[in-house]
C-alpha positions in Angstrom: 0.1 0.0 0.0 2.9 2.2 -0.5 2.1 3.6 -4.1 1.7 7.6 -3.9 -1.9 9.2 -4.8 -2.5 11.0 -7.6 -2.3 14.4 -6.3 1.0 13.7 -5.2 2.8 12.7 -8.2 3.6 16.1 -9.2 0.6 16.3 -11.0 1.1 19.6 -12.3 1.3 21.4 -15.7 4.7 23.1 -16.6 2.6 26.4 -15.8 1.6 25.6 -12.9 -1.9 24.6 -13.3 -2.9 21.6 -11.1 -4.2 18.4 -13.5 -6.5 16.9 -10.1 -8.8 19.1 -8.4 -12.2 20.6 -8.1 -12.2 22.9 -11.2 -13.5 22.2 -14.7 -12.9 18.5 -15.1 -13.1 15.3 -17.1 -16.0 12.8 -16.8 -15.3 9.5 -15.6 -16.5 8.3 -19.3 -13.8 10.6 -20.9 -11.1 9.5 -18.4 -12.4 5.7 -18.9 -12.0 6.4 -23.2 -8.3 8.3 -22.1 -7.4 5.1 -20.3 -8.6 2.8 -23.1 -6.4 4.9 -25.5 -3.4 4.0 -23.1 -4.3 0.4 -23.3 -4.6 0.0 -26.9 -1.6 1.7 -27.2 0.4 -0.1 -24.9 -1.3 -3.8 -26.3 -2.0 -3.7 -30.1 -1.3 -7.6 -30.2 -0.6 -10.5 -27.9 2.8 -10.5 -29.1 3.6 -7.1 -27.4 2.6 -8.5 -23.9 5.6 -8.9 -21.7 4.0 -11.6 -19.4 6.7 -11.6 -17.0 7.2 -7.7 -16.5 5.6 -6.4 -13.8 3.4 -3.3 -14.4 3.7 -0.9 -11.2 1.1 0.9 -9.9 2.8 3.8 -10.0 3.7 3.7 -13.7 -0.1 3.3 -14.7 -0.9 6.6 -12.6 1.9 8.1 -14.3 0.6 7.2 -17.9 -2.8 8.5 -17.1 -1.5 12.0 -15.8 0.8 12.1 -19.0 -2.4 11.4 -21.1 -4.4 14.1 -19.5 -1.6 16.6 -19.8 -1.6 15.6 -23.7 -5.2 15.9 -24.2 -5.1 19.4 -22.5 -2.5 20.6 -24.8 -4.2 19.5 -27.9 -7.6 20.9 -26.9 -5.8 24.1 -25.7 -8.0 24.1 -22.5 -7.3 23.2 -18.9 -9.3 20.4 -17.4 -8.5 18.3 -14.4 -9.2 14.7 -13.0 -12.2 15.3 -10.4 -10.9 14.9 -6.8 -13.4 12.0 -6.5 -12.2 10.3 -9.5 -8.7 10.8 -8.6 -9.7 9.1 -5.3 -11.3 6.3 -7.4 -7.9 5.8 -9.3 -6.0 5.6 -6.1 -8.4 3.3 -4.7 -7.7 0.8 -7.6 -4.0 1.3 -7.3 -4.6 0.2 -3.8 -6.1 -2.8 -4.9 -3.6 -3.7 -7.2 -0.9 -2.7 -4.7 -2.6 -5.2 -2.2 -2.6 -8.0 -4.4 1.3 -7.5 -5.6 2.0 -7.7 -1.8 0.0 -11.1 -1.3 2.5 -13.8 -0.2 0.0 -16.4 -1.6 0.4 -15.5 -5.1 3.8 -16.5 -7.1 5.7 -13.6 -8.7 4.9 -15.0 -12.1 1.0 -14.8 -11.2 2.1 -11.0 -10.0 3.3 -10.0 -13.0 0.5 -11.4 -15.2 -2.4 -10.1 -13.5 -0.7 -6.6 -12.7 -1.4 -5.9 -16.5 -5.2 -6.0 -15.7 -4.6 -2.9 -14.1 -5.4 -0.7 -16.9 -8.7 -2.3 -17.9 -9.8 -2.9 -14.3 -9.6 0.9 -13.7 -11.9 1.6 -16.8 -14.3 -0.8 -15.4 -14.2 1.3 -12.0 -14.5 4.4 -13.6 -17.6 3.4 -15.7 -19.4 1.5 -13.0 -18.9 2.5 -9.3 -20.7 -0.9 -8.2 -17.3 -2.8 -9.0 -16.5 -1.9 -5.4 -19.8 -2.3 -3.8 -21.4 -5.6 -5.5 -19.8 -8.7 -4.9 -21.5 -10.3 -7.9 -19.9 -7.8 -10.3 -18.1 -9.8 -13.4 -15.0 -8.2 -13.5 -14.7 -8.4 -9.4 -15.3 -12.0 -9.7 -13.1 -12.8 -12.5 -10.1 -11.1 -10.4 -11.3 -13.0 -7.6 -11.0 -16.4 -9.2 -7.7 -15.6 -11.0 -6.2 -14.6 -7.9 -7.4 -17.8 -6.0 -6.4 -20.1 -8.9 -3.2 -18.4 -9.3 -2.1 -19.0 -5.6 -3.7 -22.9 -5.7 -2.9 -24.2 -9.0 0.4 -22.5 -9.4 2.4 -23.7 -6.8 5.6 -24.5 -8.7 5.3 -21.6 -11.2 4.6 -23.7 -14.1 4.3 -20.9 -16.8 3.5 -23.3 -20.0 0.8 -25.5 -19.2 -2.4 -25.7 -17.5 -3.9 -22.7 -15.4 -0.9 -20.2 -16.2 -1.3 -20.7 -19.9 -5.3 -20.5 -19.3 -4.8 -17.2 -17.1 -2.3 -15.5 -19.7 -5.0 -16.2 -22.7 -7.8 -14.8 -20.7 -5.4 -11.4 -19.8 -4.5 -11.0 -23.4 -8.2 -11.3 -24.6 -9.2 -8.7 -22.2 -6.2 -6.5 -22.8 -7.0 -6.7 -26.4 -10.6 -6.7 -26.7 -12.2 -4.8 -23.5 -13.2 -1.6 -24.6 -15.8 -0.2 -22.6 -18.4 -3.1 -22.5 -18.8 -5.0 -19.5 -20.3 -8.0 -21.1 -16.7 -9.6 -22.0 -16.0 -10.2 -18.3 -19.2 -12.3 -18.3 -18.0 -14.4 -20.9 -14.3 -15.0 -19.8 -15.4 -15.7 -16.2 -17.5 -18.6 -17.2 -14.9 -19.8 -19.7 -12.5 -19.9 -16.8 -15.0 -21.2 -14.2 -15.4 -24.1 -16.9 -11.6 -24.4 -17.0 -11.1 -24.7 -13.1 -14.1 -26.8 -12.4 -12.8 -29.5 -14.9 -9.3 -29.1 -13.4 -10.8 -29.8 -9.9 -12.6 -32.8 -10.9 -9.6 -34.5 -12.3 -7.5 -33.5 -9.3 -10.6 -34.9 -6.9 -10.2 -38.0 -9.1 -6.5 -38.4 -8.5 -6.4 -37.7 -5.1 -9.2 -40.5 -4.7 -6.9 -42.9 -6.4 -4.3 -41.7 -4.4 -5.7 -42.3 -1.1 -7.1 -45.7 -2.3 -3.6 -47.1 -3.3 -2.3 -45.8 0.3 -5.0 -47.5 2.0 -4.5 -50.5 0.1 -0.6 -50.3 1.4 -1.7 -49.4 4.5 -4.1 -52.9 4.8 -0.9 -54.7 3.5 1.4 -53.3 5.9 -0.8 -53.8 8.8 -1.6 -57.5 7.5 1.9 -58.3 7.2 2.8 -57.1 10.9 0.0 -58.9 12.2 1.3 -62.1 10.3 5.2 -61.7 11.6 3.9 -61.1 15.3 2.2 -64.3 15.2 5.1 -65.9 13.9 7.4 -64.5 16.1 5.1 -65.0 19.3 4.8 -69.2 18.1 8.5 -69.6 17.4 9.8 -67.9 20.5 11.5 -70.3 22.9 11.9 -72.6 20.4 15.2 -74.3 19.1 14.4 -74.5 15.3 16.6 -75.3 12.4 17.4 -71.9 10.6 15.8 -73.3 7.5 12.3 -73.8 9.3 12.6 -70.4 10.9 13.1 -69.0 7.2 10.3 -71.3 6.1 7.9 -69.5 8.6 9.1 -66.2 8.5 9.1 -65.7 4.6 6.8 -67.9 2.4 4.4 -68.5 5.3 4.1 -65.0 6.4 3.2 -64.4 2.7 0.6 -67.1 2.9 -0.7 -65.7 6.7 -0.9 -61.8 4.7 -3.0 -63.3 1.8 -5.3 -65.2 3.9 -5.6 -62.2 6.5 -6.5 -59.8 3.6 -8.8 -62.3 1.7 -10.7 -63.9 5.0 -9.9 -61.6 7.9 -8.9 -62.9 11.5 -12.1 -64.3 12.3 -12.7 -66.8 9.3 -11.6 -70.4 9.8 -9.0 -70.2 6.9 -6.9 -67.6 8.8 -7.1 -69.8 12.1 -6.2 -73.2 10.0 -3.1 -71.0 8.5 -1.9 -70.2 11.7 -2.5 -73.9 13.1 0.0 -74.7 10.5 2.8 -72.7 12.1 2.1 -74.6 15.4 2.1 -77.8 13.7 5.6 -77.1 11.7 7.0 -76.2 14.9 5.8 -79.3 16.8 6.9 -81.6 13.5 10.6 -81.0 14.1 10.8 -81.2 17.5 12.5 -84.5 18.4 10.3 -87.2 19.3 11.4 -89.8 21.5 8.4 -92.3 22.4 6.9 -94.5 19.7 3.5 -92.8 20.6 4.5 -89.4 19.6 6.6 -90.8 16.6 3.2 -92.6 15.4 1.4 -89.3 15.9 3.6 -87.3 13.8 3.6 -89.9 11.1 -0.2 -90.0 11.2 -0.2 -86.0 10.8 2.6 -85.3 8.6 0.3 -86.1 5.2 -2.4 -83.7 6.7 0.1 -81.4 7.6 1.9 -81.3 4.0 -1.7 -81.0 2.3 -2.0 -77.9 4.3 1.3 -76.4 3.1 0.4 -77.6 -0.4 -3.0 -75.8 -0.4 -1.3 -72.4 1.3 1.1 -72.2 -1.8 -1.6 -72.9 -4.1 -2.9 -69.4 -2.7 0.3 -67.8 -4.0 -0.1 -69.3 -7.1 2.8 -72.2 -6.7 6.1 -72.6 -5.0 8.2 -69.5 -6.1 12.0 -68.8 -5.2 13.7 -70.8 -2.6 10.2 -72.2 -1.3 10.7 -75.8 -2.5 14.4 -76.0 -1.0 13.1 -74.7 2.4 10.1 -77.5 2.2 13.0 -79.9 1.3 15.1 -78.8 4.7 11.6 -79.1 6.5 11.0 -82.6 5.4 14.6 -83.4 6.5 13.9 -81.9 9.9 10.9 -83.5 10.2 12.8 -86.8 9.5 15.7 -86.3 12.1 12.8 -85.4 14.6 11.6 -89.1 13.8 14.9 -90.5 14.3 15.5 -88.5 17.8 17.0 -90.6 20.7 15.9 -90.0 24.3 20.0 -89.3 25.0 19.9 -86.6 22.4 16.8 -85.0 23.7 18.2 -85.0 27.4 21.3 -82.9 26.2 19.4 -79.5 26.1 21.0 -76.9 23.8 20.7 -73.1 24.1 17.4 -71.4 22.3 18.7 -70.4 19.0 19.4 -66.5 18.7 16.8 -64.6 16.7 18.0 -63.6 13.2 18.8 -60.0 12.9 15.8 -59.2 10.9 13.6 -60.8 13.4 15.6 -58.7 16.4 15.2 -55.7 14.6 11.4 -55.9 14.1 11.1 -56.7 17.9 13.1 -53.8 18.8 11.4 -51.4 16.4 8.2 -52.5 17.8 9.3 -52.1 21.3 10.7 -48.4 20.3 7.5 -47.3 19.1 5.4 -48.4 21.5 7.7 -47.5 24.7 9.6 -44.3 23.5 9.5 -41.3 25.5 8.4 -38.2 23.7 9.2 -34.8 25.3 6.4 -32.3 26.2 7.3 -30.0 23.2 6.8 -33.0 20.7 3.5 -34.0 23.0 2.1 -30.6 22.6 3.1 -30.7 18.8 1.3 -34.0 18.1 -1.6 -32.6 20.1 -1.9 -29.5 18.0 -1.4 -31.8 14.8 -4.2 -33.8 15.6 -6.5 -30.6 15.2 -5.5 -29.9 11.5 -8.7 -30.5 9.3 -7.9 -32.3 6.1 -7.4 -29.9 3.2 -5.1 -28.1 5.2 -1.7 -27.1 3.2 1.7 -27.5 4.3 5.2 -26.2 3.1 8.0 -28.7 3.5 11.7 -27.6 3.3 13.0 -30.4 1.1 16.8 -29.9 0.9 19.8 -28.3 2.6 19.5 -25.4 0.2 16.1 -24.4 1.4 14.0 -25.4 -1.7 10.0 -25.9 -0.7 7.6 -28.0 -1.9 3.9 -27.7 -0.6 1.3 -30.4 -0.1 -2.3 -30.9 1.1 -3.3 -32.9 3.9 -5.5 -35.6 2.5 -5.8 -38.9 4.5 -4.6 -40.2 7.9 -4.2 -43.7 8.7 -5.5 -44.8 11.9 -3.8 -47.9 11.9 -0.3 -46.8 11.7 -0.4 -42.9 12.3 1.0 -41.8 9.1 -0.4 -38.7 6.9 -0.6 -38.7 3.1 0.0 -35.5 1.2 -1.2 -34.5 -2.3 -0.4 -31.6 -4.8 -2.4 -29.4 -6.4 -3.3 -32.0 -9.0 -4.3 -34.4 -6.4 -1.0 -36.7 -6.9 0.6 -38.1 -3.7 3.9 -36.2 -2.8 4.8 -37.6 0.6 3.6 -39.8 3.3 4.7 -38.7 6.8 4.4 -40.6 10.2 2.6 -38.5 13.0 6.1 -38.2 15.1 8.1 -37.5 12.1 5.8 -34.6 10.9 5.5 -33.4 14.4 9.0 -32.9 14.6 9.6 -31.4 11.5 6.7 -28.8 12.7 8.9 -28.1 15.9 12.2 -27.8 13.6 10.6 -25.3 11.4 11.2 -27.9 8.2 7.4 -28.3 8.1 4.7 -25.3 8.4 1.0 -25.0 8.1 -0.1 -22.5 5.1 -2.7 -20.2 6.5 -4.8 -19.6 3.1 -7.1 -16.7 3.5 -10.9 -18.0 3.0 -11.9 -14.4 1.8 -11.7 -13.3 -1.8 -9.0 -11.1 -2.7 -11.0 -8.3 -3.3 -12.7 -8.4 -0.2 -9.4 -8.6 2.0 -8.0 -5.8 -0.2 -11.2 -3.7 0.6 -11.0 -4.6 4.3 -7.0 -3.6 4.7 -7.7 -0.1 2.7 -10.6 0.6 4.7 -8.5 0.3 7.9 -5.5 2.1 6.6 -7.6 5.0 5.5 -9.3 5.2 8.9 -6.1 5.3 10.7 -5.0 8.3 8.5 -8.3 9.9 8.9 -7.7 9.4 12.9 -4.2 10.7 12.5 -5.1 13.7 10.6 -8.0 14.4 13.0 -5.3 14.2 16.0 -3.1 16.5 14.2 -5.5 19.3 13.8 
């Protein structure tokens, strides 16, 4: 809001006559025609529009004053810009100054929309309801483009999608808009339709990303459950290494498949778990003839259950056949065991490193001590609604990436983030995200709900009110 007012820009002719005042003045329509001449002189073709060049508020006002002085020289008379019209021109300038200071808008969007200052100045001169009627088509268009620029152009993509569409609209207004307001209705309808299609595609992409992650979460949860079931059953047993690998690898996969298809309450799930117990029992050395007879009777049924399990996976894959051969050998050794061999107890085998790591990870996640600050950050994070945008620092150079909070897994306490197009850009655990918020590597983006012009008018009103109070106090 630092742009100078029209009356403070040296608006005096060389002969000392003011260009702004309450004397004989141009009508608003004449001023609009003057602005129209400036616009068409600057933008005679789309190729002349430098969309990356920021058009400052001061430059627009300066051009208007120069044109008024030129008209006075041609007409051989002195006319002024009426004080009320000068105030309106300043008001439009303050509106665009507010937009150029909006932190939510990328610089490329600010530069692009700054070229609308001249045509919107004509709109305000011809129709004072621009500032009072929220349904005014030109007002709605600027609001819509500013909102789209802040939302859809997170990565400043100037060649595709929204920016290209906005650029074509700016070009059309600059080249086609003279003094008829109907053009804004047409381009607004076209732009809204374009954004609606984008939103539908983004919603569909976000739904697919959510469904994909939900599937992954179910798989992750099912695998954790299967691993825990096998670990709890093998704990304390001195099993041959091949048998342990058989249970922790292919049979865990079969448990996962069964859980996902049938659920934990099904007979299939309980039967598949029973195989784990039966395998452990089958390789335990048998001493008495009664135990050996029981194992011989059970082995065909156990082998059939194992075979049916592998049918679910589509057959024997990888080293499964070798593991099964080693399982059969371990069962044979169990049948051949003698009492004196069993009497010599061997220490329980150390769990494989992978299994030990899983146990430690589970213990750490369930018993880890959290600082009061981290607990507070987690509590605040749980209150953040879906649809909230976050900004993440992604490298040591300080580069940023934004993502919208789309989904939370109550099973694994993980958040999914998507970009403006609905595509997944990251998955973070609750604790990891809370730590990033504490360190400043992540922050919540507070996006304004009010349209741009409404926010600008509120800010301008407060600014002018403070100025009036200061002037009143100085008198």
